[in-house]
N, C-alpha and C positions, 0 to 999 in steps of 0.2 A: 836337626836342622830346622824342623818346623817350629820348635820352641824358640830357637834363636831368632827366626824370622818374625814370630809373633812378638817377641820381646822388643825387636827393633821397631815394629809398628807401634807398639805401646809407647816406646820412648819418643818416636817421631810425633805421635799424637799429643803427648805431653808437651813437647817443645812448641807445638802449634797452638796450644791452649792459651787463651787470653785471660787477663785478670777481670775481676768484677768490681763494681763500685765499692763493695764491702772490703776489698783488699787495700783500698787507698792508703789508710793511715799506717798499715803494717809493712809496706814495702819501702825499703830505703830509697830516698830521693834527694836530689840536689837541684835547687833552682839556681842555675848558673848565670842569671842576669837579673839582679835587683839593685835598687838604690836605697840603702838605709842611711838616711842623712839626719836622723834624730836620735839622740841618746835616750831612747825609750825602750823598755823591755818588751813591748807588745809584739814586735815583729819576731823576735826570738821565741817568745812564748808560743805563738801560733805555729811557728816552724817546728818546735819540739812536739807539739800536740799532733801535727799532721805528718810527722816523720820526715821533715826536710832539713838538709843543710842549706846554707845560703852562700852565694858569692855576690857580695855587694861591690859595685863598680863605681869608683870615683871618676868624675868626668868634668871637663872644663866647659860647663854649661851655664850661661847667664841666669837661667831660671832656678838653678840649684844654689845652695850655700857656697861660699868660696872654697877653693880646693883645700885650703888648710883646715877649714871647719869639717869638711867631709872626711879628711884624713884622721882628724882627732876622734870623730865619732866611730869610724871604722876600727881604729886602734883600740878604743875602749871596749867595743863589742867583741873584738877578736880576743882581747885579753880575758874577758869575762867567760867566753865559751869558745876556745880555740878549735875544738873538734867540730863545732857546728857552724861557726861564723868565719868565713874567709873573705878576703877583699883584694881588689885590684887597685893599684895606684894609677895616677895619670901625671901629666906634666903640662906646664903652661907654655904657650906659644910666645909669651912676652919676650922680646929681644931676639926672636928667631933670625938666624942669619948674621948676627953680630958676633964679634970675637968673644969667645968664652961660653957661648950658649950651649954648645955640646957638652962641655965639661961640667957646667952647672947642672944641666939636665941629668947627666949620668950620675952625678953626686946625689941629686934629689931622689933618683930611682933607687940607688943603693941604700939610702937612708930609709926609704919605705920598705924595701926588702928586709932590712935588718929588724924592722918592727912587725914583720909578718905578711907583707903583701906577696901575692903569688903570681901576679900578672901585671901588665901595663895596658892602659886603655888610650886609644886615640879616637877622636870624635869627628863628626861631620863638619866642624868648623874648618878642618883641613880639607880644602877642596871647594867649600861652599862660602866661606867667610874670610879667612885669613889672607892677608897680603903682606909682601915683604917691604923692606924700606924703600924699594923703587916702585911700589904700587902694583907689583905683579901678583896675581893669584898664586897661592901656594898649594900644590897638590902633594899627595903622600909619596909619590915616586920622585920627589925633588931630591937630588943628591945630597943636599945639606942635611937630610935626616940620616944619612948613612952611618955616621959615627954613633948616634944613639941606637940605631937598629942593630949594629954590630954588638954594642954593649948589652942590649937585651938578649940577643942570641947567645952571647958568651955566658950570660947568667942562667941560661937554659930555662927561660920562662916564656910563656906565650905573650904575643901582642894581640889584644882584642881591638878590632877596628870596626867602628861604625862609619862607613864611608857611603856617601850618597844618601838616598832616601827611598821609600817605596816608589815604584814607578808611578803610582797614583799622584805623586807630588807634581808631576808635569802635566796632569790632566785637569780639565774643568771639574768643579765640584760634582756636577751632576753625572759625570762619566767615571767617577771613582768607584772602585769595586766594593769598598767597605765603608760603613758609617764611622768607624773609629778613625780612619784616615781623614774623612771629611771634617770631623770635629777637631782633630789635631791641627790640620793646616788652616782651618778657619780661624783658630785661636793663635796660630803662629805664622802670620803672613810673611814674615821675613824669611822663612824657610820654605814657603810655598812657591816653587819655581815656576808654576804656570803664570804667576803674576810678575815674574822677572825673566822675560824671554831673552835678555842679553846675557844672562848668567849661563854657566856651563850646562850642557844637556845631560840627561840621564846617562846616555851612552858614553859621553865624554868622561864622566866621573867613574863609570865602571871600567873604562879603558885605563885610566890612571891607577885605579886600585889594582887591576890585573897586572899592570906593568910593575907595580910595587911588589906584588907577591912573586912575580917572575924574577925580579931583581934580588930577592932575598929567599932563595929556595930552601935554605936550612933554618929559617926562622919559623917557629911554631906560630901559625897564623890562625886566629879565630875570627871568622866573619860574623859580627854581631847582626842580629835581625835577619838571619838567612842570607847574609852577605848582600842585602838589598836586591836579592833575586827572588823575592817571595812570590812573585806573580806567576812563576813558571818552574815547576819541579824539574822539567827537562833542562831549562837554562841553568839551574842550580847544579844538576847532575853533571853537566858539561864543565862547570867551574871546578867541581870536586875531582872530576877525572883529570883535568888539566893540571891541577895543583895538589900533589900528594901531601904537601905540608900544611894544607888548609883543612879546617873543620869549621862548623857553623853552629850557632845557637838559633833557636826558633823564637826568641823573645819578641813579644808584641806583634807577631806576624801570623798567629794561628788562624785568624779569621780569613786571611788570604789563602791559607792552606785549605780551610773548610770550603771556601768558594770553589776551589779547584776540585775537591773531592765530591762536592755536590754535582759537578759536571762530568767528572771522570774518576769515579771511585777506585777502580782497579789500578789506574796509573799512579795515583797518590799513595795508595797503600804499598804498591811495589817499590816506589821510591824509598819509603821509610825502611822497608825490609832490606833493599839492596845496599843502602848507605847507612846501615845501622851502627857502624863503627865511627861515623863522622859527624853525627848529629847530637846536640845537647839540648835538653829542655831548659827553658828560661821564660820569664814572664815580662820583665821590665817593671814589675811592681815598684812603686816609688813612695817612700815615706819622707816627706820634707817638713820643715817647721811650718806650723799653721800660718797662713797668709791669706787674708780676705781678698787680696787682689791677685792671687796666684792664677796662672792660666792652666788650661786643661792639661793633665798628664795623659800618658797612654799606657795602661788603661786609666780612665778618669779617677781622680782622687775622691774619696768619700769622707764622711765624718767618723766612720768606723773602719779604720784601716785593717784591723785584725779580721773583721768579717769580710772585707773586700778580698784580702789575701786568701782566706779559706775558700771563699766562693770561686775565685779565679782558679785556684789549684784544683778544686774538685771538678769544675766544669771542663778544664783541659784534660784531666784524667778520664772523665767520662767519654770524651771524644777520642783520645789517643789509645786508651787501654781497653775499652769495652765496645760492644756492637750496638749500644743503645742509641736511640735517636734523641735529638734535642733541637729546640728552636734557637737559631742564632740570629739575634736581632740585628747585628751589624751587617748581615747580608740578607736579612728578611727571608730566611729559608729554614726548613727543617733539614738537619744533616745527620747522616748515620755515622756512628763511631767507627774508627778504623780497626778496632779489635786487634791491635798489633800483638804478635806472639809475646809471651812473657819474657823470653830472652831478649827480644828487641826493646821492650819497655825497660828492662833492667839496665840496658846500655844507655838508652836515650835519657833516662831519668837519673842515672847514678854513675855507672862504671866508666862511661866515656869522660865525663867531667873529672872524675877522680884520676884517670890516667892522663888526660891532656894537661891538667893543672898540677900534675905531679904530687897529688895529695896522699899517695901511698908511700912516700919516702920515709 
């Protein structure tokens, strides 16, 4: 009995062990939120070197190439390395609410799935930009989306939804909690809601998003960017508790997590452990065609994209997987790593995305 107890303690100790920086390249990983919009081998090359698979997400975003161009790049990269490069399709809101829009959109989704897409993305333009033919703001819980959402559900694929923005979007620049939000909204005033007080509030957008998830309880729902609840792990926990069909990625929101762990380390670490089956690693790394007039991405674009990707991935690993400290310029503070147990890291970085996006089929 003593030997069995000792073996159990050893096993428990092993399960609690965290990875080190040296383990980074050797552990299977999947970045579940990137935008690879250039037919350039650099992204895949650094992903192979660093042990990553990629999920590139097409999105109806004016600062990105047209949807058709994004799709062609994704299809080319997926065909070149289908094991490592995965992609999500999207659809245009053009003609929304007019006869035939649902059928055309369903057909476009089916065509993308036939070429390898594994999910569908909707963006913040729904809720923050789009209006129907009568000039009314269109939110995601609009019943006119029901036909498309039933189609996605019938195809057994997830819907990735970027709804709303970080709560910082509704605050003055000097009250925002992270520098990366300041830089983004400074460069994208059309999405900076503090400047548009007549537009829907943060809580209004969250309410419409929640109403949508409630309306489609059997739809596999992925809340991009921590479901825009990045400012509070407690609020995100309540969302996950309320909606068992929902999961989230942490793309481009890690500085908000770090700001919380700086102030309450045990709470943030406990959140990741408790919800280890519902969270996916992602970055929002974006490789677009060179454009001297392009506005800031999140994280910012550089002239050496492969270096940027490697540094982002290694920095995030240091924070999530190890106990090491690092200076986070975006919050102007030194932050201790969460040192999540290996089993939690394996789910966060790999197994959850493989399961949620049905990559084990």
